[in-house]
VMD Tcl script that builds the backbone (N, CA, C; Angstrom):
set m [mol new atoms 555]
animate dup $m
set s [atomselect $m all]
$s set {name element resname resid chain x y z} {
  {N N MET 1 A 50.896 33.381 -26.381}
  {CA C MET 1 A 50.489 33.535 -25.000}
  {C C MET 1 A 49.777 32.270 -24.503}
  {N N ILE 2 A 48.845 31.772 -25.310}
  {CA C ILE 2 A 48.122 30.547 -24.940}
  {C C ILE 2 A 49.095 29.373 -24.893}
  {N N ASP 3 A 50.007 29.322 -25.874}
  {CA C ASP 3 A 50.979 28.224 -25.901}
  {C C ASP 3 A 51.843 28.212 -24.654}
  {N N ASP 4 A 52.209 29.396 -24.160}
  {CA C ASP 4 A 53.012 29.468 -22.933}
  {C C ASP 4 A 52.238 28.909 -21.739}
  {N N ILE 5 A 50.962 29.259 -21.658}
  {CA C ILE 5 A 50.121 28.768 -20.554}
  {C C ILE 5 A 49.995 27.247 -20.629}
  {N N ILE 6 A 49.772 26.732 -21.830}
  {CA C ILE 6 A 49.609 25.285 -22.001}
  {C C ILE 6 A 50.922 24.552 -21.704}
  {N N LYS 7 A 52.045 25.094 -22.194}
  {CA C LYS 7 A 53.342 24.459 -21.918}
  {C C LYS 7 A 53.645 24.446 -20.428}
  {N N ASP 8 A 53.327 25.541 -19.748}
  {CA C ASP 8 A 53.553 25.617 -18.302}
  {C C ASP 8 A 52.693 24.584 -17.569}
  {N N ALA 9 A 51.434 24.470 -17.986}
  {CA C ALA 9 A 50.536 23.488 -17.365}
  {C C ALA 9 A 51.049 22.073 -17.613}
  {N N GLU 10 A 51.505 21.810 -18.836}
  {CA C GLU 10 A 52.006 20.470 -19.163}
  {C C GLU 10 A 53.264 20.144 -18.362}
  {N N ARG 11 A 54.133 21.136 -18.193}
  {CA C ARG 11 A 55.350 20.935 -17.400}
  {C C ARG 11 A 54.997 20.595 -15.957}
  {N N LYS 12 A 54.038 21.332 -15.391}
  {CA C LYS 12 A 53.621 21.071 -14.006}
  {C C LYS 12 A 52.966 19.704 -13.875}
  {N N MET 13 A 52.190 19.310 -14.878}
  {CA C MET 13 A 51.556 17.986 -14.846}
  {C C MET 13 A 52.621 16.892 -14.916}
  {N N GLY 14 A 53.670 17.122 -15.690}
  {CA C GLY 14 A 54.777 16.160 -15.758}
  {C C GLY 14 A 55.466 16.016 -14.408}
  {N N TYR 15 A 55.661 17.150 -13.730}
  {CA C TYR 15 A 56.244 17.100 -12.386}
  {C C TYR 15 A 55.341 16.318 -11.432}
  {N N THR 16 A 54.045 16.485 -11.586}
  {CA C THR 16 A 53.099 15.770 -10.728}
  {C C THR 16 A 53.214 14.266 -10.941}
  {N N VAL 17 A 53.312 13.843 -12.196}
  {CA C VAL 17 A 53.457 12.408 -12.484}
  {C C VAL 17 A 54.760 11.887 -11.886}
  {N N ASP 18 A 55.847 12.646 -12.023}
  {CA C ASP 18 A 57.129 12.231 -11.443}
  {C C ASP 18 A 57.037 12.119 -9.923}
  {N N HIS 19 A 56.367 13.087 -9.301}
  {CA C HIS 19 A 56.204 13.061 -7.843}
  {C C HIS 19 A 55.378 11.834 -7.422}
  {N N THR 20 A 54.319 11.556 -8.158}
  {CA C THR 20 A 53.485 10.393 -7.837}
  {C C THR 20 A 54.303 9.113 -7.980}
  {N N ARG 21 A 55.142 9.054 -8.997}
  {CA C ARG 21 A 56.009 7.882 -9.208}
  {C C ARG 21 A 56.946 7.710 -8.012}
  {N N GLU 22 A 57.492 8.820 -7.511}
  {CA C GLU 22 A 58.369 8.766 -6.332}
  {C C GLU 22 A 57.603 8.297 -5.101}
  {N N GLU 23 A 56.370 8.764 -4.961}
  {CA C GLU 23 A 55.531 8.341 -3.836}
  {C C GLU 23 A 55.288 6.827 -3.905}
  {N N PHE 24 A 55.036 6.314 -5.103}
  {CA C PHE 24 A 54.826 4.876 -5.264}
  {C C PHE 24 A 56.085 4.100 -4.903}
  {N N ALA 25 A 57.247 4.631 -5.254}
  {CA C ALA 25 A 58.506 3.936 -4.968}
  {C C ALA 25 A 58.732 3.799 -3.466}
  {N N ALA 26 A 58.192 4.725 -2.690}
  {CA C ALA 26 A 58.383 4.674 -1.239}
  {C C ALA 26 A 57.468 3.647 -0.578}
  {N N ILE 27 A 56.474 3.145 -1.306}
  {CA C ILE 27 A 55.578 2.134 -0.745}
  {C C ILE 27 A 56.288 0.790 -0.808}
  {N N ARG 28 A 56.309 0.107 0.298}
  {CA C ARG 28 A 57.038 -1.142 0.419}
  {C C ARG 28 A 56.345 -2.258 -0.349}
  {N N THR 29 A 57.125 -3.049 -1.054}
  {CA C THR 29 A 56.605 -4.250 -1.705}
  {C C THR 29 A 57.278 -5.438 -1.044}
  {N N GLY 30 A 57.160 -6.596 -1.607}
  {CA C GLY 30 A 57.776 -7.786 -1.033}
  {C C GLY 30 A 59.288 -7.761 -1.093}
  {N N ARG 31 A 59.850 -6.955 -2.002}
  {CA C ARG 31 A 61.304 -6.868 -2.159}
  {C C ARG 31 A 61.823 -5.592 -1.509}
  {N N ALA 32 A 63.037 -5.670 -1.012}
  {CA C ALA 32 A 63.676 -4.505 -0.411}
  {C C ALA 32 A 64.337 -3.673 -1.500}
  {N N HIS 33 A 64.265 -2.356 -1.389}
  {CA C HIS 33 A 64.958 -1.460 -2.321}
  {C C HIS 33 A 65.232 -0.141 -1.615}
  {N N PRO 34 A 66.303 0.546 -1.988}
  {CA C PRO 34 A 66.700 1.784 -1.304}
  {C C PRO 34 A 65.655 2.901 -1.357}
  {N N ALA 35 A 64.800 2.912 -2.361}
  {CA C ALA 35 A 63.792 3.980 -2.466}
  {C C ALA 35 A 62.800 3.944 -1.300}
  {N N MET 36 A 62.720 2.825 -0.618}
  {CA C MET 36 A 61.818 2.714 0.534}
  {C C MET 36 A 62.199 3.699 1.630}
  {N N PHE 37 A 63.457 4.106 1.643}
  {CA C PHE 37 A 63.970 4.955 2.709}
  {C C PHE 37 A 64.018 6.435 2.324}
  {N N SER 38 A 63.480 6.780 1.157}
  {CA C SER 38 A 63.610 8.148 0.656}
  {C C SER 38 A 62.866 9.173 1.499}
  {N N LYS 39 A 61.825 8.766 2.199}
  {CA C LYS 39 A 61.038 9.717 2.990}
  {C C LYS 39 A 61.444 9.755 4.467}
  {N N ILE 40 A 62.402 8.921 4.867}
  {CA C ILE 40 A 62.793 8.854 6.278}
  {C C ILE 40 A 63.782 9.970 6.604}
  {N N MET 41 A 63.440 10.733 7.628}
  {CA C MET 41 A 64.302 11.817 8.089}
  {C C MET 41 A 64.935 11.396 9.427}
  {N N VAL 42 A 66.224 11.655 9.556}
  {CA C VAL 42 A 66.980 11.294 10.756}
  {C C VAL 42 A 67.353 12.579 11.496}
  {N N ASP 43 A 67.213 12.564 12.812}
  {CA C ASP 43 A 67.630 13.702 13.628}
  {C C ASP 43 A 69.150 13.612 13.781}
  {N N TYR 44 A 69.867 14.286 12.888}
  {CA C TYR 44 A 71.324 14.210 12.836}
  {C C TYR 44 A 71.905 15.476 13.451}
  {N N TYR 45 A 72.403 15.367 14.666}
  {CA C TYR 45 A 72.959 16.486 15.420}
  {C C TYR 45 A 72.002 17.673 15.466}
  {N N GLY 46 A 70.733 17.372 15.729}
  {CA C GLY 46 A 69.745 18.416 15.946}
  {C C GLY 46 A 69.012 18.904 14.713}
  {N N SER 47 A 69.395 18.445 13.522}
  {CA C SER 47 A 68.672 18.892 12.327}
  {C C SER 47 A 68.156 17.672 11.554}
  {N N PRO 48 A 66.924 17.746 11.070}
  {CA C PRO 48 A 66.383 16.620 10.305}
  {C C PRO 48 A 67.110 16.491 8.958}
  {N N THR 49 A 67.651 15.313 8.717}
  {CA C THR 49 A 68.432 15.044 7.514}
  {C C THR 49 A 67.883 13.787 6.841}
  {N N PRO 50 A 67.735 13.798 5.514}
  {CA C PRO 50 A 67.273 12.581 4.832}
  {C C PRO 50 A 68.260 11.437 5.029}
  {N N LEU 51 A 67.739 10.255 5.283}
  {CA C LEU 51 A 68.573 9.076 5.508}
  {C C LEU 51 A 69.476 8.808 4.308}
  {N N GLN 52 A 69.007 9.105 3.112}
  {CA C GLN 52 A 69.790 8.870 1.889}
  {C C GLN 52 A 71.115 9.634 1.918}
  {N N GLN 53 A 71.181 10.748 2.656}
  {CA C GLN 53 A 72.396 11.552 2.715}
  {C C GLN 53 A 73.368 11.085 3.801}
  {N N LEU 54 A 72.921 10.174 4.639}
  {CA C LEU 54 A 73.746 9.752 5.771}
  {C C LEU 54 A 74.361 8.371 5.611}
  {N N ALA 55 A 73.942 7.621 4.592}
  {CA C ALA 55 A 74.394 6.235 4.508}
  {C C ALA 55 A 74.301 5.715 3.076}
  {N N THR 56 A 74.958 4.568 2.874}
  {CA C THR 56 A 74.802 3.844 1.613}
  {C C THR 56 A 73.942 2.622 1.880}
  {N N PHE 57 A 73.312 2.128 0.829}
  {CA C PHE 57 A 72.395 0.998 0.964}
  {C C PHE 57 A 72.854 -0.139 0.064}
  {N N GLN 58 A 72.766 -1.349 0.593}
  {CA C GLN 58 A 73.044 -2.553 -0.192}
  {C C GLN 58 A 71.878 -3.501 0.008}
  {N N VAL 59 A 71.514 -4.202 -1.059}
  {CA C VAL 59 A 70.428 -5.178 -0.982}
  {C C VAL 59 A 70.999 -6.526 -1.419}
  {N N PRO 60 A 71.614 -7.284 -0.471}
  {CA C PRO 60 A 72.231 -8.559 -0.841}
  {C C PRO 60 A 71.209 -9.661 -1.170}
  {N N GLU 61 A 70.035 -9.577 -0.573}
  {CA C GLU 61 A 68.975 -10.557 -0.824}
  {C C GLU 61 A 67.671 -9.788 -1.022}
  {N N ALA 62 A 66.650 -10.472 -1.470}
  {CA C ALA 62 A 65.379 -9.824 -1.795}
  {C C ALA 62 A 64.750 -9.110 -0.601}
  {N N ARG 63 A 64.944 -9.648 0.616}
  {CA C ARG 63 A 64.287 -9.040 1.774}
  {C C ARG 63 A 65.272 -8.501 2.806}
  {N N THR 64 A 66.534 -8.345 2.446}
  {CA C THR 64 A 67.545 -7.862 3.381}
  {C C THR 64 A 68.177 -6.574 2.850}
  {N N VAL 65 A 68.335 -5.610 3.744}
  {CA C VAL 65 A 68.989 -4.348 3.395}
  {C C VAL 65 A 70.108 -4.109 4.399}
  {N N LEU 66 A 71.271 -3.725 3.887}
  {CA C LEU 66 A 72.386 -3.331 4.740}
  {C C LEU 66 A 72.587 -1.832 4.577}
  {N N ILE 67 A 72.566 -1.116 5.694}
  {CA C ILE 67 A 72.745 0.331 5.673}
  {C C ILE 67 A 74.092 0.632 6.331}
  {N N SER 68 A 74.976 1.262 5.563}
  {CA C SER 68 A 76.310 1.610 6.072}
  {C C SER 68 A 76.385 3.119 6.261}
  {N N PRO 69 A 76.276 3.599 7.512}
  {CA C PRO 69 A 76.356 5.048 7.743}
  {C C PRO 69 A 77.757 5.577 7.463}
  {N N PHE 70 A 77.820 6.803 6.964}
  {CA C PHE 70 A 79.112 7.438 6.739}
  {C C PHE 70 A 79.747 7.799 8.076}
  {N N ASP 71 A 78.923 8.165 9.050}
  {CA C ASP 71 A 79.380 8.560 10.376}
  {C C ASP 71 A 78.858 7.524 11.375}
  {N N ARG 72 A 79.749 6.776 11.993}
  {CA C ARG 72 A 79.335 5.735 12.946}
  {C C ARG 72 A 78.546 6.307 14.129}
  {N N GLY 73 A 78.770 7.578 14.443}
  {CA C GLY 73 A 78.071 8.216 15.550}
  {C C GLY 73 A 76.579 8.421 15.271}
  {N N SER 74 A 76.190 8.296 14.021}
  {CA C SER 74 A 74.783 8.504 13.674}
  {C C SER 74 A 73.976 7.213 13.670}
  {N N MET 75 A 74.592 6.093 14.008}
  {CA C MET 75 A 73.897 4.795 13.921}
  {C C MET 75 A 72.653 4.731 14.795}
  {N N LYS 76 A 72.756 5.225 16.019}
  {CA C LYS 76 A 71.600 5.182 16.927}
  {C C LYS 76 A 70.455 6.035 16.393}
  {N N ALA 77 A 70.780 7.203 15.861}
  {CA C ALA 77 A 69.750 8.089 15.313}
  {C C ALA 77 A 69.094 7.458 14.085}
  {N N ILE 78 A 69.898 6.790 13.252}
  {CA C ILE 78 A 69.347 6.119 12.070}
  {C C ILE 78 A 68.433 4.977 12.489}
  {N N GLU 79 A 68.889 4.193 13.451}
  {CA C GLU 79 A 68.058 3.087 13.962}
  {C C GLU 79 A 66.722 3.602 14.486}
  {N N LYS 80 A 66.773 4.676 15.257}
  {CA C LYS 80 A 65.547 5.239 15.829}
  {C C LYS 80 A 64.604 5.711 14.723}
  {N N ALA 81 A 65.141 6.389 13.711}
  {CA C ALA 81 A 64.306 6.890 12.616}
  {C C ALA 81 A 63.647 5.742 11.860}
  {N N ILE 82 A 64.389 4.652 11.646}
  {CA C ILE 82 A 63.823 3.497 10.938}
  {C C ILE 82 A 62.760 2.824 11.793}
  {N N ARG 83 A 63.042 2.692 13.067}
  {CA C ARG 83 A 62.083 2.057 13.975}
  {C C ARG 83 A 60.786 2.868 14.052}
  {N N ASP 84 A 60.909 4.218 14.038}
  {CA C ASP 84 A 59.737 5.084 14.139}
  {C C ASP 84 A 58.984 5.234 12.815}
  {N N SER 85 A 59.588 4.792 11.714}
  {CA C SER 85 A 58.940 4.940 10.404}
  {C C SER 85 A 57.809 3.919 10.263}
  {N N ASP 86 A 57.077 4.021 9.152}
  {CA C ASP 86 A 55.961 3.104 8.924}
  {C C ASP 86 A 56.370 1.862 8.144}
  {N N LEU 87 A 57.678 1.554 8.093}
  {CA C LEU 87 A 58.132 0.378 7.352}
  {C C LEU 87 A 57.821 -0.928 8.081}
  {N N GLY 88 A 57.692 -0.867 9.376}
  {CA C GLY 88 A 57.377 -2.075 10.141}
  {C C GLY 88 A 58.549 -3.037 10.254}
  {N N VAL 89 A 59.776 -2.508 10.352}
  {CA C VAL 89 A 60.955 -3.361 10.497}
  {C C VAL 89 A 61.707 -2.978 11.756}
  {N N ASN 90 A 62.485 -3.941 12.256}
  {CA C ASN 90 A 63.283 -3.709 13.445}
  {C C ASN 90 A 64.758 -3.786 13.052}
  {N N PRO 91 A 65.483 -2.664 13.057}
  {CA C PRO 91 A 66.885 -2.674 12.641}
  {C C PRO 91 A 67.788 -3.367 13.658}
  {N N ALA 92 A 68.804 -4.055 13.141}
  {CA C ALA 92 A 69.804 -4.709 13.984}
  {C C ALA 92 A 71.164 -4.083 13.684}
  {N N ASP 93 A 71.834 -3.598 14.731}
  {CA C ASP 93 A 73.111 -2.899 14.598}
  {C C ASP 93 A 74.229 -3.852 14.995}
  {N N ASP 94 A 75.208 -4.063 14.081}
  {CA C ASP 94 A 76.338 -4.919 14.441}
  {C C ASP 94 A 77.627 -4.109 14.646}
  {N N GLY 95 A 77.500 -2.802 14.772}
  {CA C GLY 95 A 78.660 -1.949 15.012}
  {C C GLY 95 A 79.170 -1.274 13.754}
  {N N ASN 96 A 79.067 -1.936 12.621}
  {CA C ASN 96 A 79.526 -1.354 11.356}
  {C C ASN 96 A 78.367 -1.002 10.431}
  {N N VAL 97 A 77.388 -1.901 10.360}
  {CA C VAL 97 A 76.238 -1.686 9.474}
  {C C VAL 97 A 74.951 -1.951 10.242}
  {N N ILE 98 A 73.879 -1.418 9.703}
  {CA C ILE 98 A 72.557 -1.697 10.246}
  {C C ILE 98 A 71.897 -2.674 9.287}
  {N N ARG 99 A 71.457 -3.794 9.819}
  {CA C ARG 99 A 70.856 -4.837 8.995}
  {C C ARG 99 A 69.342 -4.818 9.206}
  {N N LEU 100 A 68.614 -4.811 8.090}
  {CA C LEU 100 A 67.156 -4.861 8.135}
  {C C LEU 100 A 66.689 -6.103 7.389}
  {N N VAL 101 A 65.872 -6.895 8.046}
  {CA C VAL 101 A 65.243 -8.029 7.371}
  {C C VAL 101 A 63.762 -7.700 7.273}
  {N N MET 102 A 63.310 -7.522 6.041}
  {CA C MET 102 A 61.917 -7.153 5.807}
  {C C MET 102 A 61.037 -8.378 6.025}
  {N N PRO 103 A 60.010 -8.251 6.863}
  {CA C PRO 103 A 59.113 -9.394 7.053}
  {C C PRO 103 A 58.285 -9.633 5.796}
  {N N GLN 104 A 57.894 -10.889 5.620}
  {CA C GLN 104 A 57.044 -11.231 4.480}
  {C C GLN 104 A 55.723 -10.478 4.605}
  {N N LEU 105 A 55.237 -9.927 3.514}
  {CA C LEU 105 A 53.974 -9.194 3.561}
  {C C LEU 105 A 52.797 -10.158 3.631}
  {N N THR 106 A 51.877 -9.849 4.530}
  {CA C THR 106 A 50.654 -10.646 4.606}
  {C C THR 106 A 49.663 -10.104 3.579}
  {N N GLU 107 A 48.656 -10.892 3.281}
  {CA C GLU 107 A 47.633 -10.461 2.319}
  {C C GLU 107 A 46.952 -9.183 2.799}
  {N N GLU 108 A 46.683 -9.108 4.097}
  {CA C GLU 108 A 46.034 -7.916 4.670}
  {C C GLU 108 A 46.922 -6.675 4.503}
  {N N ARG 109 A 48.212 -6.833 4.757}
  {CA C ARG 109 A 49.143 -5.712 4.637}
  {C C ARG 109 A 49.270 -5.274 3.174}
  {N N ARG 110 A 49.256 -6.238 2.257}
  {CA C ARG 110 A 49.307 -5.907 0.825}
  {C C ARG 110 A 48.098 -5.073 0.435}
  {N N ARG 111 A 46.936 -5.444 0.945}
  {CA C ARG 111 A 45.705 -4.694 0.639}
  {C C ARG 111 A 45.791 -3.271 1.203}
  {N N GLU 112 A 46.367 -3.140 2.388}
  {CA C GLU 112 A 46.547 -1.797 2.973}
  {C C GLU 112 A 47.464 -0.947 2.097}
  {N N TYR 113 A 48.548 -1.549 1.614}
  {CA C TYR 113 A 49.474 -0.818 0.751}
  {C C TYR 113 A 48.816 -0.433 -0.568}
  {N N ILE 114 A 47.941 -1.279 -1.083}
  {CA C ILE 114 A 47.210 -0.948 -2.310}
  {C C ILE 114 A 46.314 0.259 -2.058}
  {N N LYS 115 A 45.662 0.291 -0.889}
  {CA C LYS 115 A 44.834 1.454 -0.554}
  {C C LYS 115 A 45.679 2.723 -0.489}
  {N N VAL 116 A 46.865 2.615 0.095}
  {CA C VAL 116 A 47.770 3.764 0.177}
  {C C VAL 116 A 48.168 4.212 -1.231}
  {N N ALA 117 A 48.474 3.255 -2.099}
  {CA C ALA 117 A 48.862 3.580 -3.473}
  {C C ALA 117 A 47.710 4.261 -4.212}
  {N N ARG 118 A 46.502 3.769 -4.015}
  {CA C ARG 118 A 45.341 4.377 -4.674}
  {C C ARG 118 A 45.122 5.802 -4.177}
  {N N HIS 119 A 45.337 6.005 -2.893}
  {CA C HIS 119 A 45.187 7.350 -2.328}
  {C C HIS 119 A 46.231 8.304 -2.934}
  {N N LYS 120 A 47.479 7.834 -3.049}
  {CA C LYS 120 A 48.533 8.667 -3.629}
  {C C LYS 120 A 48.245 8.942 -5.103}
  {N N ALA 121 A 47.687 7.958 -5.806}
  {CA C ALA 121 A 47.326 8.160 -7.219}
  {C C ALA 121 A 46.215 9.198 -7.335}
  {N N GLU 122 A 45.248 9.131 -6.443}
  {CA C GLU 122 A 44.162 10.119 -6.480}
  {C C GLU 122 A 44.694 11.522 -6.187}
  {N N ASP 123 A 45.637 11.618 -5.256}
  {CA C ASP 123 A 46.267 12.915 -4.990}
  {C C ASP 123 A 46.952 13.446 -6.249}
  {N N GLY 124 A 47.611 12.557 -6.981}
  {CA C GLY 124 A 48.265 12.944 -8.223}
  {C C GLY 124 A 47.259 13.405 -9.268}
  {N N ARG 125 A 46.148 12.666 -9.395}
  {CA C ARG 125 A 45.107 13.054 -10.355}
  {C C ARG 125 A 44.535 14.425 -10.004}
  {N N ILE 126 A 44.314 14.648 -8.721}
  {CA C ILE 126 A 43.773 15.938 -8.281}
  {C C ILE 126 A 44.754 17.063 -8.627}
  {N N ALA 127 A 46.041 16.825 -8.413}
  {CA C ALA 127 A 47.043 17.849 -8.725}
  {C C ALA 127 A 47.072 18.136 -10.232}
  {N N VAL 128 A 46.930 17.095 -11.056}
  {CA C VAL 128 A 46.898 17.299 -12.507}
  {C C VAL 128 A 45.668 18.124 -12.890}
  {N N ARG 129 A 44.520 17.775 -12.313}
  {CA C ARG 129 A 43.294 18.531 -12.618}
  {C C ARG 129 A 43.386 19.976 -12.115}
  {N N ASN 130 A 44.066 20.177 -10.990}
  {CA C ASN 130 A 44.263 21.549 -10.503}
  {C C ASN 130 A 45.131 22.347 -11.472}
  {N N GLY 131 A 46.141 21.697 -12.040}
  {CA C GLY 131 A 46.966 22.363 -13.041}
  {C C GLY 131 A 46.142 22.766 -14.251}
  {N N ARG 132 A 45.230 21.892 -14.666}
  {CA C ARG 132 A 44.334 22.199 -15.777}
  {C C ARG 132 A 43.438 23.390 -15.423}
  {N N ARG 133 A 42.900 23.376 -14.215}
  {CA C ARG 133 A 42.002 24.449 -13.792}
  {C C ARG 133 A 42.721 25.798 -13.767}
  {N N HIS 134 A 43.958 25.811 -13.246}
  {CA C HIS 134 A 44.717 27.070 -13.195}
  {C C HIS 134 A 44.998 27.592 -14.611}
  {N N ALA 135 A 45.343 26.680 -15.517}
  {CA C ALA 135 A 45.601 27.095 -16.898}
  {C C ALA 135 A 44.321 27.630 -17.538}
  {N N LEU 136 A 43.202 26.960 -17.285}
  {CA C LEU 136 A 41.923 27.426 -17.834}
  {C C LEU 136 A 41.552 28.795 -17.273}
  {N N ASP 137 A 41.799 28.998 -16.001}
  {CA C ASP 137 A 41.519 30.318 -15.402}
  {C C ASP 137 A 42.337 31.410 -16.084}
  {N N ALA 138 A 43.605 31.113 -16.355}
  {CA C ALA 138 A 44.463 32.092 -17.014}
  {C C ALA 138 A 43.963 32.377 -18.433}
  {N N ILE 139 A 43.515 31.337 -19.126}
  {CA C ILE 139 A 43.001 31.516 -20.488}
  {C C ILE 139 A 41.698 32.313 -20.466}
  {N N LYS 140 A 40.828 31.998 -19.527}
  {CA C LYS 140 A 39.553 32.741 -19.423}
  {C C LYS 140 A 39.803 34.213 -19.087}
  {N N LYS 141 A 40.831 34.477 -18.289}
  {CA C LYS 141 A 41.166 35.871 -17.973}
  {C C LYS 141 A 41.622 36.594 -19.236}
  {N N LEU 142 A 42.428 35.914 -20.056}
  {CA C LEU 142 A 42.864 36.515 -21.322}
  {C C LEU 142 A 41.667 36.792 -22.233}
  {N N GLU 143 A 40.727 35.838 -22.241}
  {CA C GLU 143 A 39.532 36.014 -23.070}
  {C C GLU 143 A 38.693 37.183 -22.549}
  {N N LYS 144 A 38.549 37.275 -21.254}
  {CA C LYS 144 A 37.755 38.350 -20.644}
  {C C LYS 144 A 38.385 39.721 -20.919}
  {N N ASP 145 A 39.722 39.762 -20.907}
  {CA C ASP 145 A 40.425 41.015 -21.176}
  {C C ASP 145 A 40.530 41.313 -22.670}
  {N N LYS 146 A 39.884 40.479 -23.477}
  {CA C LYS 146 A 39.850 40.657 -24.944}
  {C C LYS 146 A 41.235 40.544 -25.586}
  {N N GLU 147 A 42.145 39.778 -24.951}
  {CA C GLU 147 A 43.463 39.566 -25.545}
  {C C GLU 147 A 43.440 38.395 -26.517}
  {N N ILE 148 A 42.487 37.470 -26.326}
  {CA C ILE 148 A 42.311 36.354 -27.255}
  {C C ILE 148 A 40.824 36.237 -27.570}
  {N N GLY 149 A 40.527 35.539 -28.658}
  {CA C GLY 149 A 39.138 35.359 -29.046}
  {C C GLY 149 A 38.513 34.140 -28.405}
  {N N GLU 150 A 37.204 34.019 -28.557}
  {CA C GLU 150 A 36.454 32.901 -27.977}
  {C C GLU 150 A 36.878 31.574 -28.596}
  {N N ASP 151 A 37.131 31.570 -29.916}
  {CA C ASP 151 A 37.555 30.343 -30.593}
  {C C ASP 151 A 38.911 29.864 -30.075}
  {N N ASP 152 A 39.829 30.803 -29.852}
  {CA C ASP 152 A 41.146 30.451 -29.314}
  {C C ASP 152 A 41.012 29.838 -27.919}
  {N N ALA 153 A 40.131 30.391 -27.117}
  {CA C ALA 153 A 39.920 29.884 -25.756}
  {C C ALA 153 A 39.353 28.464 -25.802}
  {N N LYS 154 A 38.391 28.234 -26.707}
  {CA C LYS 154 A 37.811 26.882 -26.810}
  {C C LYS 154 A 38.839 25.879 -27.320}
  {N N GLY 155 A 39.658 26.294 -28.257}
  {CA C GLY 155 A 40.717 25.418 -28.760}
  {C C GLY 155 A 41.715 25.068 -27.671}
  {N N ALA 156 A 42.071 26.064 -26.864}
  {CA C ALA 156 A 43.004 25.831 -25.753}
  {C C ALA 156 A 42.388 24.892 -24.722}
  {N N ASP 157 A 41.085 25.056 -24.492}
  {CA C ASP 157 A 40.368 24.185 -23.555}
  {C C ASP 157 A 40.455 22.729 -24.017}
  {N N LYS 158 A 40.247 22.513 -25.321}
  {CA C LYS 158 A 40.318 21.145 -25.860}
  {C C LYS 158 A 41.736 20.588 -25.753}
  {N N LYS 159 A 42.732 21.425 -26.025}
  {CA C LYS 159 A 44.131 20.988 -25.886}
  {C C LYS 159 A 44.425 20.582 -24.451}
  {N N LEU 160 A 43.950 21.396 -23.515}
  {CA C LEU 160 A 44.179 21.092 -22.094}
  {C C LEU 160 A 43.504 19.790 -21.690}
  {N N ASP 161 A 42.313 19.535 -22.244}
  {CA C ASP 161 A 41.624 18.273 -21.936}
  {C C ASP 161 A 42.456 17.073 -22.392}
  {N N VAL 162 A 43.014 17.169 -23.605}
  {CA C VAL 162 A 43.830 16.072 -24.144}
  {C C VAL 162 A 45.081 15.870 -23.279}
  {N N ILE 163 A 45.741 16.965 -22.926}
  {CA C ILE 163 A 46.958 16.884 -22.114}
  {C C ILE 163 A 46.645 16.319 -20.727}
  {N N THR 164 A 45.556 16.790 -20.138}
  {CA C THR 164 A 45.156 16.312 -18.807}
  {C C THR 164 A 44.891 14.810 -18.845}
  {N N LYS 165 A 44.170 14.353 -19.844}
  {CA C LYS 165 A 43.870 12.921 -19.974}
  {C C LYS 165 A 45.161 12.115 -20.107}
  {N N LYS 166 A 46.112 12.641 -20.890}
  {CA C LYS 166 A 47.390 11.942 -21.083}
  {C C LYS 166 A 48.105 11.724 -19.753}
  {N N TYR 167 A 48.163 12.767 -18.916}
  {CA C TYR 167 A 48.889 12.651 -17.650}
  {C C TYR 167 A 48.119 11.832 -16.617}
  {N N ILE 168 A 46.813 11.922 -16.622}
  {CA C ILE 168 A 46.025 11.079 -15.710}
  {C C ILE 168 A 46.164 9.611 -16.102}
  {N N ASP 169 A 46.209 9.335 -17.410}
  {CA C ASP 169 A 46.425 7.959 -17.867}
  {C C ASP 169 A 47.789 7.442 -17.434}
  {N N GLN 170 A 48.805 8.314 -17.431}
  {CA C GLN 170 A 50.127 7.900 -16.962}
  {C C GLN 170 A 50.088 7.528 -15.480}
  {N N ILE 171 A 49.389 8.327 -14.691}
  {CA C ILE 171 A 49.265 8.021 -13.260}
  {C C ILE 171 A 48.527 6.700 -13.069}
  {N N ASP 172 A 47.449 6.492 -13.837}
  {CA C ASP 172 A 46.697 5.237 -13.739}
  {C C ASP 172 A 47.559 4.034 -14.112}
  {N N ALA 173 A 48.407 4.189 -15.135}
  {CA C ALA 173 A 49.302 3.099 -15.539}
  {C C ALA 173 A 50.312 2.795 -14.434}
  {N N GLU 174 A 50.846 3.842 -13.807}
  {CA C GLU 174 A 51.781 3.649 -12.693}
  {C C GLU 174 A 51.094 2.931 -11.527}
  {N N LEU 175 A 49.849 3.321 -11.257}
  {CA C LEU 175 A 49.088 2.688 -10.175}
  {C C LEU 175 A 48.856 1.216 -10.479}
  {N N LYS 176 A 48.487 0.925 -11.709}
  {CA C LYS 176 A 48.230 -0.469 -12.091}
  {C C LYS 176 A 49.493 -1.317 -11.922}
  {N N ALA 177 A 50.640 -0.765 -12.325}
  {CA C ALA 177 A 51.904 -1.486 -12.176}
  {C C ALA 177 A 52.239 -1.697 -10.703}
  {N N LYS 178 A 51.992 -0.685 -9.870}
  {CA C LYS 178 A 52.294 -0.806 -8.436}
  {C C LYS 178 A 51.375 -1.830 -7.785}
  {N N GLU 179 A 50.094 -1.830 -8.168}
  {CA C GLU 179 A 49.166 -2.829 -7.613}
  {C C GLU 179 A 49.621 -4.235 -7.991}
  {N N ALA 180 A 50.019 -4.435 -9.242}
  {CA C ALA 180 A 50.497 -5.750 -9.678}
  {C C ALA 180 A 51.745 -6.160 -8.894}
  {N N GLU 181 A 52.635 -5.200 -8.656}
  {CA C GLU 181 A 53.849 -5.467 -7.886}
  {C C GLU 181 A 53.514 -5.846 -6.447}
  {N N LEU 182 A 52.524 -5.163 -5.871}
  {CA C LEU 182 A 52.139 -5.452 -4.491}
  {C C LEU 182 A 51.449 -6.807 -4.358}
  {N N LEU 183 A 50.694 -7.210 -5.356}
  {CA C LEU 183 A 49.965 -8.483 -5.279}
  {C C LEU 183 A 50.849 -9.681 -5.619}
  {N N GLU 184 A 52.003 -9.394 -6.217}
  {CA C GLU 184 A 52.938 -10.461 -6.577}
  {C C GLU 184 A 53.494 -11.094 -5.310}
  {N N VAL 185 A 53.407 -12.415 -5.231}
  {CA C VAL 185 A 53.877 -13.112 -4.031}
  {C C VAL 185 A 55.228 -13.723 -4.279}
}
mol reanalyze $m
mol bondsrecalc $m
mol representation Tube
mol addrep $m
């Protein structure tokens, strides 16, 4: 019973780390990459649709992205969604593809992105700690209902501490890598 609770908590913590990694990928660095567009939603015939489902992406140069929509009729909607996003780019439409030239990041903008990354990392840490708290609550309930002993509960608590530290360290490592990537000129 305790093992099931711990495995469930560990699985949820793993999902949290993966989600945090995805959040970091959406933060713009000096280089262009398709993951930057993962959070952009396009109003496609009245329904919000992820941009990733409407087009293909090519990165011919470090700061240039070519977006080829599957449906030419959606080009204006895609342009509007990109313009309204927080990427800070102005799309250029040549009739077949949408061309984006990413501006060089200034030192001030890099610092802002680092703050955003730190905030997302803290959100991830909080989610991991919440997973630990929920698992501990479930274990304490089992102990209160006399289904497990006090020693088992303390052992599970120590296991959860080790697992929590492992996943928080993973988030910290991801943050450190993202900060280094952002500071790279």
